[in-house]
Structures are given as C-alpha cells and as structure tokens.
SERO-4910 file (N, C-alpha, C, O; in steps of 0.05 Angstrom, whole numbers):
BEGIN
 pado doro    nc1    nc2    nc3   cac1   cac2   cac3    cc1    cc2    cc3    oc1    oc2    oc3
  Unk    A   4713   -742  -3209   4694   -763  -3222   4693   -756  -3249   4696   -733  -3257
  Unk    A   4687   -777  -3266   4689   -778  -3288   4658   -770  -3292   4643   -778  -3274
  Unk    A   4647   -758  -3309   4618   -748  -3315   4606   -782  -3326   4583   -784  -3320
  Unk    A   4616   -805  -3338   4609   -821  -3343   4602   -841  -3316   4585   -858  -3316
  Unk    A   4613   -837  -3302   4611   -855  -3273   4586   -838  -3266   4564   -848  -3268
  Unk    A   4592   -812  -3257   4562   -800  -3249   4539   -807  -3262   4519   -817  -3252
  Unk    A   4543   -803  -3284   4517   -817  -3300   4503   -842  -3293   4480   -847  -3289
  Unk    A   4532   -860  -3293   4520   -882  -3283   4510   -889  -3255   4492   -905  -3252
  Unk    A   4519   -878  -3240   4510   -875  -3212   4483   -865  -3216   4465   -878  -3206
  Unk    A   4479   -848  -3226   4449   -826  -3235   4432   -847  -3233   4414   -850  -3217
  Unk    A   4443   -866  -3259   4425   -887  -3273   4414   -910  -3253   4392   -919  -3253
  Unk    A   4431   -915  -3241   4433   -937  -3218   4410   -932  -3198   4393   -948  -3191
  Unk    A   4416   -900  -3188   4400   -900  -3165   4365   -893  -3180   4343   -901  -3172
  Unk    A   4371   -881  -3198   4337   -881  -3211   4326   -909  -3218   4301   -912  -3220
  Unk    A   4341   -929  -3223   4332   -957  -3233   4322   -970  -3203   4303   -985  -3198
  Unk    A   4339   -958  -3185   4336   -979  -3148   4308   -961  -3142   4292   -973  -3128
  Unk    A   4302   -937  -3151   4284   -921  -3139   4258   -924  -3153   4238   -918  -3141
  Unk    A   4258   -932  -3174   4235   -935  -3194   4222   -963  -3186   4199   -970  -3183
  Unk    A   4246   -977  -3182   4236  -1011  -3174   4223  -1012  -3150   4204  -1026  -3145
  Unk    A   4237   -993  -3131   4225   -995  -3099   4200   -983  -3103   4181   -995  -3092
  Unk    A   4193   -957  -3117   4168   -946  -3121   4145   -962  -3134   4121   -959  -3128
  Unk    A   4156   -980  -3154   4133   -995  -3168   4126  -1018  -3147   4103  -1026  -3146
  Unk    A   4143  -1028  -3131   4143  -1045  -3115   4124  -1041  -3087   4109  -1059  -3078
  Unk    A   4128  -1017  -3077   4105   -999  -3056   4082   -996  -3070   4061  -1003  -3059
  Unk    A   4082   -985  -3097   4053   -987  -3107   4042  -1004  -3102   4025  -1003  -3084
  Unk    A   4050  -1028  -3118   4048  -1056  -3117   4033  -1067  -3097   4011  -1078  -3100
  Unk    A   4048  -1064  -3068   4039  -1074  -3050   4014  -1056  -3034   3997  -1068  -3020
  Unk    A   4015  -1031  -3036   3988  -1009  -3025   3969  -1021  -3044   3952  -1035  -3033
  Unk    A   3969  -1019  -3072   3943  -1031  -3091   3938  -1053  -3081   3914  -1057  -3083
  Unk    A   3956  -1078  -3067   3945  -1098  -3069   3926  -1100  -3037   3904  -1109  -3035
  Unk    A   3942  -1089  -3017   3929  -1084  -2997   3903  -1074  -2991   3885  -1086  -2980
  Unk    A   3905  -1046  -3005   3872  -1040  -3015   3844  -1055  -3032   3820  -1053  -3029
  Unk    A   3860  -1068  -3047   3841  -1090  -3063   3836  -1111  -3038   3812  -1118  -3038
  Unk    A   3849  -1119  -3023   3841  -1140  -3006   3827  -1129  -2984   3815  -1145  -2969
  Unk    A   3827  -1100  -2978   3809  -1089  -2953   3782  -1082  -2969   3761  -1080  -2957
  Unk    A   3782  -1078  -2999   3760  -1072  -3013   3742  -1092  -3012   3719  -1090  -3004
  Unk    A   3759  -1124  -3023   3744  -1142  -3027   3736  -1155  -2997   3717  -1170  -2993
  Unk    A   3750  -1147  -2983   3736  -1160  -2951   3709  -1142  -2945   3687  -1154  -2941
  Unk    A   3710  -1121  -2945   3687  -1101  -2941   3673  -1109  -2957   3651  -1108  -2946
  Unk    A   3669  -1119  -2981   3646  -1124  -2995   3638  -1154  -2988   3613  -1158  -2985
  Unk    A   3653  -1173  -2985   3652  -1200  -2968   3632  -1192  -2946   3609  -1201  -2948
  Unk    A   3639  -1174  -2924   3625  -1172  -2900   3594  -1157  -2902   3575  -1158  -2886
  Unk    A   3598  -1140  -2932   3572  -1129  -2932   3552  -1151  -2947   3528  -1151  -2943
  Unk    A   3564  -1167  -2965   3544  -1191  -2972   3532  -1211  -2947   3511  -1223  -2949
  Unk    A   3553  -1213  -2923   3546  -1228  -2908   3523  -1214  -2894   3500  -1224  -2892
  Unk    A   3530  -1191  -2883   3504  -1176  -2872   3480  -1171  -2882   3459  -1167  -2870
  Unk    A   3485  -1169  -2911   3458  -1170  -2922   3442  -1188  -2925   3418  -1184  -2924
  Unk    A   3456  -1217  -2929   3443  -1239  -2931   3428  -1242  -2900   3403  -1241  -2898
  Unk    A   3444  -1246  -2877   3440  -1242  -2855   3412  -1227  -2846   3394  -1235  -2832
  Unk    A   3415  -1205  -2856   3399  -1184  -2847   3368  -1200  -2862   3346  -1201  -2851
  Unk    A   3375  -1209  -2886   3350  -1206  -2904   3338  -1229  -2895   3313  -1227  -2896
  Unk    A   3347  -1255  -2886   3343  -1276  -2875   3323  -1271  -2848   3300  -1281  -2847
  Unk    A   3334  -1254  -2827   3321  -1250  -2812   3297  -1231  -2818   3279  -1233  -2801
  Unk    A   3292  -1212  -2838   3268  -1201  -2836   3250  -1221  -2857   3226  -1218  -2859
  Unk    A   3261  -1235  -2868   3242  -1260  -2882   3223  -1275  -2859   3199  -1279  -2859
  Unk    A   3240  -1280  -2841   3233  -1311  -2826   3217  -1288  -2805   3201  -1301  -2793
  Unk    A   3216  -1261  -2797   3198  -1237  -2778   3176  -1244  -2793   3155  -1252  -2783
  Unk    A   3180  -1241  -2828   3154  -1236  -2837   3134  -1259  -2839   3110  -1257  -2834
  Unk    A   3146  -1279  -2846   3127  -1311  -2842   3117  -1315  -2814   3095  -1326  -2811
  Unk    A   3136  -1305  -2791   3122  -1309  -2765   3102  -1291  -2758   3083  -1295  -2742
  Unk    A   3107  -1270  -2771   3088  -1249  -2765   3059  -1257  -2778   3038  -1257  -2765
  Unk    A   3061  -1264  -2808   3035  -1274  -2811   3023  -1301  -2801   2999  -1304  -2803
  Unk    A   3035  -1318  -2794   3029  -1339  -2775   3019  -1337  -2746   3002  -1352  -2737
  Unk    A   3034  -1315  -2732   3029  -1303  -2706   3000  -1286  -2710   2981  -1291  -2696
  Unk    A   2999  -1270  -2728   2976  -1257  -2731   2952  -1269  -2738   2930  -1260  -2731
  Unk    A   2956  -1290  -2753   2929  -1307  -2759   2923  -1318  -2733   2900  -1314  -2727
  Unk    A   2936  -1329  -2715   2933  -1348  -2694   2924  -1323  -2668   2907  -1328  -2651
  Unk    A   2938  -1299  -2670   2925  -1277  -2659   2892  -1271  -2657   2878  -1274  -2637
  Unk    A   2887  -1262  -2678   2865  -1252  -2691   2843  -1284  -2683   2823  -1282  -2669
  Unk    A   2850  -1306  -2692   2830  -1325  -2685   2827  -1329  -2651   2805  -1336  -2645
  Unk    A   2839  -1328  -2637   2840  -1326  -2605   2824  -1307  -2597   2817  -1311  -2574
  Unk    A   2812  -1285  -2609   2808  -1263  -2596   2778  -1262  -2604   2761  -1252  -2589
  Unk    A   2771  -1276  -2631   2746  -1284  -2636   2728  -1289  -2610   2730  -1310  -2597
  Unk    A   2709  -1268  -2603   2686  -1272  -2578   2677  -1302  -2586   2671  -1309  -2609
  Unk    A   2675  -1318  -2563   2660  -1345  -2560   2674  -1365  -2574   2663  -1387  -2579
  Unk    A   2698  -1359  -2582   2712  -1384  -2600   2721  -1406  -2577   2728  -1401  -2554
  Unk    A   2720  -1425  -2586   2729  -1450  -2572   2750  -1460  -2576   2759  -1455  -2598
  Unk    A   2763  -1472  -2563   2796  -1488  -2564   2782  -1515  -2583   2765  -1531  -2578
  Unk    A   2799  -1509  -2606   2798  -1529  -2630   2823  -1539  -2640   2844  -1526  -2636
  Unk    A   2822  -1553  -2648   2843  -1572  -2666   2859  -1550  -2685   2884  -1545  -2685
  Unk    A   2841  -1540  -2698   2851  -1520  -2720   2858  -1502  -2700   2882  -1502  -2704
  Unk    A   2854  -1488  -2685   2869  -1469  -2675   2889  -1476  -2658   2904  -1456  -2653
  Unk    A   2893  -1487  -2653   2921  -1500  -2635   2938  -1514  -2655   2961  -1520  -2651
  Unk    A   2921  -1518  -2681   2941  -1516  -2706   2962  -1497  -2713   2986  -1498  -2719
  Unk    A   2942  -1475  -2709   2955  -1442  -2714   2972  -1441  -2694   2993  -1434  -2705
  Unk    A   2976  -1443  -2665   2993  -1436  -2647   3014  -1456  -2649   3037  -1449  -2644
  Unk    A   3006  -1482  -2656   3025  -1498  -2659   3056  -1488  -2684   3080  -1495  -2682
  Unk    A   3041  -1469  -2708   3056  -1472  -2723   3072  -1439  -2719   3090  -1429  -2732
  Unk    A   3058  -1428  -2697   3068  -1404  -2689   3098  -1408  -2668   3115  -1390  -2665
  Unk    A   3099  -1429  -2658   3123  -1438  -2639   3151  -1438  -2659   3171  -1424  -2657
  Unk    A   3146  -1459  -2679   3171  -1462  -2693   3176  -1437  -2712   3198  -1430  -2722
  Unk    A   3153  -1425  -2715   3163  -1398  -2734   3181  -1381  -2712   3204  -1373  -2715
  Unk    A   3169  -1380  -2696   3190  -1363  -2671   3216  -1375  -2664   3236  -1362  -2658
  Unk    A   3215  -1398  -2666   3251  -1410  -2662   3259  -1401  -2691   3277  -1384  -2691
  Unk    A   3253  -1405  -2710   3268  -1398  -2742   3270  -1369  -2738   3280  -1361  -2760
  Unk    A   3267  -1352  -2725   3273  -1330  -2724   3295  -1324  -2701   3311  -1305  -2706
  Unk    A   3297  -1336  -2680   3324  -1340  -2662   3342  -1357  -2678   3365  -1353  -2670
  Unk    A   3342  -1372  -2695   3359  -1382  -2713   3374  -1354  -2734   3398  -1348  -2738
  Unk    A   3348  -1344  -2743   3362  -1323  -2765   3376  -1298  -2742   3397  -1286  -2747
  Unk    A   3367  -1296  -2727   3387  -1281  -2701   3412  -1286  -2694   3428  -1270  -2687
  Unk    A   3415  -1313  -2699   3444  -1321  -2692   3463  -1307  -2714   3483  -1294  -2707
  Unk    A   3455  -1309  -2739   3470  -1301  -2765   3478  -1270  -2764   3499  -1260  -2772
  Unk    A   3454  -1256  -2750   3450  -1227  -2748   3477  -1226  -2733   3497  -1215  -2741
  Unk    A   3474  -1238  -2708   3496  -1233  -2684   3528  -1235  -2697   3546  -1219  -2697
  Unk    A   3527  -1257  -2707   3553  -1266  -2723   3566  -1247  -2743   3590  -1245  -2748
  Unk    A   3547  -1234  -2753   3558  -1213  -2770   3563  -1186  -2762   3583  -1174  -2771
  Unk    A   3545  -1174  -2744   3540  -1155  -2730   3534  -1122  -2748   3524  -1122  -2771
  Unk    A   3539  -1106  -2739   3556  -1092  -2714   3540  -1100  -2694   3519  -1111  -2699
  Unk    A   3550  -1094  -2666   3539  -1094  -2644   3512  -1081  -2641   3495  -1092  -2626
  Unk    A   3504  -1055  -2655   3485  -1046  -2650   3460  -1059  -2664   3437  -1054  -2656
  Unk    A   3465  -1075  -2685   3445  -1083  -2707   3439  -1115  -2691   3417  -1126  -2691
  Unk    A   3464  -1128  -2677   3458  -1148  -2667   3440  -1147  -2640   3424  -1166  -2635
  Unk    A   3443  -1128  -2624   3428  -1122  -2599   3398  -1119  -2612   3381  -1132  -2602
  Unk    A   3392  -1104  -2633   3371  -1094  -2650   3351  -1124  -2647   3331  -1128  -2634
  Unk    A   3364  -1138  -2662   3365  -1164  -2681   3346  -1185  -2652   3325  -1197  -2656
  Unk    A   3363  -1182  -2625   3358  -1195  -2602   3335  -1182  -2588   3325  -1192  -2568
  Unk    A   3330  -1165  -2595   3304  -1147  -2584   3285  -1152  -2599   3264  -1155  -2588
  Unk    A   3285  -1155  -2631   3264  -1164  -2638   3264  -1196  -2631   3240  -1200  -2624
  Unk    A   3276  -1217  -2630   3267  -1237  -2625   3253  -1236  -2600   3231  -1246  -2599
  Unk    A   3264  -1225  -2578   3247  -1231  -2555   3223  -1214  -2551   3211  -1216  -2530
  Unk    A   3215  -1197  -2569   3191  -1181  -2574   3171  -1208  -2588   3149  -1212  -2576
  Unk    A   3175  -1220  -2603   3164  -1245  -2617   3161  -1264  -2596   3139  -1273  -2593
  Unk    A   3180  -1273  -2580   3176  -1292  -2557   3147  -1279  -2546   3125  -1291  -2547
  Unk    A   3150  -1252  -2534   3132  -1253  -2516   3112  -1241  -2530   3094  -1234  -2514
  Unk    A   3106  -1234  -2556   3078  -1238  -2567   3067  -1270  -2564   3046  -1275  -2553
  Unk    A   3082  -1289  -2576   3078  -1302  -2584   3059  -1327  -2545   3042  -1345  -2542
  Unk    A   3076  -1312  -2529   3066  -1318  -2496   3041  -1315  -2497   3025  -1333  -2493
  Unk    A   3034  -1282  -2504   3015  -1275  -2495   2984  -1282  -2512   2962  -1278  -2503
  Unk    A   2989  -1291  -2534   2977  -1305  -2553   2963  -1339  -2543   2941  -1350  -2541
  Unk    A   2986  -1345  -2541   2982  -1373  -2517   2969  -1370  -2495   2948  -1381  -2489
  Unk    A   2984  -1350  -2480   2959  -1340  -2456   2919  -1338  -2464   2899  -1350  -2457
  Unk    A   2924  -1323  -2476   2897  -1323  -2494   2882  -1346  -2502   2859  -1351  -2494
  Unk    A   2896  -1363  -2519   2884  -1390  -2527   2878  -1409  -2495   2860  -1426  -2492
  Unk    A   2891  -1402  -2481   2890  -1423  -2453   2870  -1407  -2439   2858  -1420  -2422
  Unk    A   2862  -1384  -2442   2842  -1371  -2425   2850  -1354  -2407   2835  -1338  -2396
  Unk    A   2867  -1356  -2403   2890  -1340  -2383   2904  -1309  -2390   2918  -1296  -2373
  Unk    A   2898  -1300  -2415   2908  -1277  -2424   2892  -1256  -2427   2868  -1259  -2425
  Unk    A   2904  -1233  -2431   2895  -1207  -2434   2903  -1193  -2461   2925  -1186  -2469
  Unk    A   2873  -1190  -2477   2874  -1181  -2504   2898  -1155  -2503   2919  -1157  -2517
  Unk    A   2893  -1130  -2485   2907  -1108  -2479   2943  -1113  -2483   2958  -1099  -2496
  Unk    A   2949  -1137  -2467   2970  -1141  -2462   2982  -1153  -2496   3003  -1146  -2508
  Unk    A   2965  -1170  -2503   2975  -1184  -2530   2981  -1163  -2550   3000  -1161  -2565
  Unk    A   2957  -1147  -2547   2959  -1116  -2567   2984  -1103  -2569   2994  -1096  -2590
  Unk    A   2994  -1099  -2547   3013  -1086  -2535   3039  -1100  -2544   3058  -1088  -2553
  Unk    A   3036  -1123  -2541   3058  -1141  -2546   3065  -1142  -2578   3089  -1142  -2583
  Unk    A   3048  -1143  -2597   3049  -1142  -2623   3059  -1115  -2634   3074  -1113  -2654
  Unk    A   3048  -1090  -2618   3054  -1064  -2627   3087  -1063  -2618   3103  -1052  -2633
  Unk    A   3095  -1074  -2593   3124  -1071  -2594   3141  -1089  -2617   3162  -1082  -2627
  Unk    A   3129  -1110  -2623   3147  -1119  -2637   3146  -1108  -2665   3167  -1110  -2677
  Unk    A   3126  -1098  -2678   3122  -1076  -2699   3140  -1060  -2691   3159  -1065  -2705
  Unk    A   3148  -1040  -2674   3168  -1021  -2667   3192  -1027  -2676   3206  -1017  -2693
  Unk    A   3195  -1053  -2656   3226  -1064  -2658   3231  -1076  -2683   3255  -1073  -2687
  Unk    A   3222  -1086  -2700   3221  -1094  -2734   3230  -1068  -2744   3251  -1068  -2757
  Unk    A   3215  -1044  -2738   3222  -1025  -2761   3250  -1013  -2751   3263   -999  -2767
  Unk    A   3260  -1018  -2725   3280  -1010  -2711   3309  -1022  -2720   3330  -1010  -2720
  Unk    A   3303  -1053  -2728   3315  -1071  -2736   3320  -1060  -2774   3342  -1062  -2784
  Unk    A   3307  -1053  -2782   3308  -1049  -2804   3323  -1027  -2815   3338  -1029  -2834
  Unk    A   3318  -1004  -2800   3331   -984  -2800   3358   -983  -2796   3373   -970  -2810
  Unk    A   3365   -995  -2776   3395  -1003  -2765   3410  -1021  -2782   3434  -1021  -2780
  Unk    A   3396  -1040  -2800   3408  -1058  -2811   3419  -1040  -2840   3441  -1042  -2850
  Unk    A   3397  -1024  -2848   3396  -1003  -2878   3429   -991  -2870   3448   -993  -2885
  Unk    A   3429   -976  -2841   3449   -958  -2838   3479   -979  -2840   3498   -973  -2855
  Unk    A   3478   -994  -2830   3495  -1018  -2824   3505  -1024  -2854   3530  -1024  -2857
  Unk    A   3490  -1029  -2873   3498  -1036  -2894   3506  -1016  -2919   3516  -1021  -2941
  Unk    A   3497   -989  -2906   3507   -970  -2923   3531   -954  -2918   3540   -933  -2928
  Unk    A   3542   -973  -2893   3565   -958  -2875   3564   -931  -2857   3582   -916  -2849
  Unk    A   3537   -930  -2853   3536   -910  -2830   3538   -917  -2804   3530   -939  -2796
  Unk    A   3549   -901  -2788   3548   -908  -2758   3519   -919  -2745   3497   -908  -2747
  Unk    A   3529   -946  -2728   3498   -951  -2715   3502   -958  -2691   3515   -977  -2682
  Unk    A   3490   -941  -2680   3490   -943  -2652   3474   -960  -2633   3478   -957  -2608
***
C-alpha cells in the first residue's frame, strides 16, 4: 500500500473519530445541563412550597395563639370579639392545608409526611381552643396541642432545609 493512501485512511479515521467524539461530548454536556436545570427547577419549586407553608403556619400560629390566650382568661365571657378570633383561626388552618398540598406535590416523601403531621397538629390545636371556647375543653390538652404543633413545625423546617441542601430526608 502506498504511504499516501495509508495517510489518507489515517486522516479519514481521525476525522471521523474527532466528529464522533465531539458529538458524544456535546450530547453528554447537553444531558448534564438539562439534569442541572431540572434539579434547579425542582429546588426552586420546593423552596417556594416550603416557604409558603412556613409563612401560612406563622400567620396561623399568631391568630391561633391570640385566640388561645383569650379563651384562657379566667372569667372570660363568650363574646362576638372572641368568636371573631376563633372564626379567623379556622380559615387560617385551612390555608395551611392548601400550602401542605404544594409541599406534598414537590416532596420528597419525608418532608411531605412532616407537612401532613404539622397540619394535623394545627387542626388538633384549633379543636382544643374551640373546646375551651365552648366551655368543654381542657387547658392542659390545649397547651399540649400547641407544644406538639411547635415541635412538628421545627421538624418540618429541619427536614425541609435538608431536602433543599440535597441531604437525605427520612
């Protein structure tokens, strides 16, 4: 075989392998970029969902705490002003459940479960305050309900932070 033909074949093989290498690199780079963008999009969605839940919980906590304190005042009479506080508590609890739906959508499962527990604790606290208002409640149970809510809120925040940092969430 002539040296020129061998050189030509070598050049052709080199050009084809160069093109194939470039295509493979471009494809892998595009895949990695899409994966990175998808991860960023998921983190942003989670961040928004988690912060919405924490915001709604904070607002509900303020409304609920005010109502809770008012119903515990010795000799408090059932009044329209006090009833308004309880009336505001219920829609605030409902808003927490709406925020939980977004957290459940974005996950992961551990955080979604913690969000459900948080909303359930908020509902239990609301019921205990309602029972106190109706004269049928137990102040100790109402206090325990708020303490449970506070613990579960801290648990949710911890798990949410771990999920946003990419740590394992159990």
